[in-house]
Structures are given as structure tokens and as C-alpha cells.
N, C-alpha and C positions, 0 to 999 in steps of 0.2 A: 533156428535156421530153416529157411524154406528149401525144399528139395526140388530137383527137376528130374525128369526121366532121362535114361541113357540116350533115347532118340533125340530129346531136346539138346543134350550136350553135343551130340554128333553134328548138330547143325552149325555149331561154332567153327569158324575157319580161323585157326590160330597159326600164324606164320612168323618166321624170323624175317625181320626187315633190317636193312642197313641204312643208317641215317646218312644222307648225302648233303643236306643243307638245313640250317637252323637259323631262324630269325625271330626276334621278339615281335609280339603284336602290340602295336601302339595303344596307349591308354590303359594298359593292364600290367601289373607286376607279376602275374602268375603264368601267363600263356606264352607258349612258343609255337611258331608255325614251322613244322618239319616237313621236308621232302624225303620220302622213304623209298628205297629201292626194294621191290619184292620180286625182282627178276623179270618184270614186264618191260615192254618198250618204253613206257612212260612212268615217271615217278608218281607216287601217291602222296597227297597232302594230308597230314594228320596234325591236329591241334592238341597239345598236351599242356596240362597245368603244372609244369615242373620248373618254371623259370626261377622262382624264389630259391630253389634248392641248387640250381646250376647257374650262378651269376656269370660264370665263364662258359656260357652255353656252346661256344664254338668248339669246345673240347668234346662235345657229343658226336661231332661229325666222324663217321667211320665206325661207330659202335653198332653192334648187332643186338637187337632187342626184340622181345616178343610183342606181337600186336594181334588184336582181333580185327580181321579185315572185312568181315561180312556184316558189320553193323550198317544200318541205313545211314546215309550221309546226314550230317547235322551242321547247322550254321552256328558258330560260336563267335560272338563279338564281330560279326560281319565277315567271318572267314569260314569257308566250308572245311569240314573235317570228314575224312573218309576212313575211319577206323579208330582204334583205341590202343594206346600204349598199355602194356601190362607191367606192373611193378608191385613190390611188397614193402611193408614197413609203415609205421605210424608217424615217425619223426621225419626222416628223409626217405623218399621213395628209392628203393633198391631195385635196379633192373634185373629181370630174369634173362639171363644170357646163356648162349651155348658154351660148353666147356672148351670147344675148339671152334675155329671159324667154319661156317657152313655156307652153302649157296644161299644168296638172298632169295626169299620166297619159300624156303624149305618149310614144309608143314609139320606141325606138332602132332605126334601120334601117341 
């Protein structure tokens, strides 16, 4: 396992986001385009490769999930993604979620 310094870790901006909209990306069985509320005036678009695990992806709307929000934007299948969903598990991704609801955009400490 490669290690990073504490200062490198501190650079990561990890926040709770509330999923507001979800739609499939045409031409792929894996990607969903999500609009996420981080407490800012505008929603942030993040592409996640979880569609095959959530065929009823509409049920994701309203969930609060952890995201890394300070990754540089990346184009995935013609769609810009401005962050990364955090999940665990090797079979089906399990979301890392707060025990109780928190404000959208709350930082992980």
C-alpha cells in the first residue's frame, strides 16, 4: 500500500452531498449522471459508475452520500464530472452515509 502524508490527505475535500436528480448516460450500462446538492446555489454534476447495481436508480434521489469534491473535473463519456462518489465493497458498492441527516455540503472531519 502506498502511503501519503497527512498534509496530502488534508488537501482532500470530502463532503456530504444530497442526490437531487439521477439519469442514465446513454450508450453505457454502468454510468449515472447525478445532480448533487452541496449547499451551494447550484447543483454539482457527478458521474458515477453504479448503474448496474441500482437498476431502479430513481430511488437514489434524496440519499446523502460522501463525495470527494475537489478533484479536477473530468469528462466521462462526453459528460463532465465534478467530483467522485465514495463507496465500499467489492460486489455491490455500499454508500458511506451519515448516521442522521446533516446539512448538504457538511465537511468530513
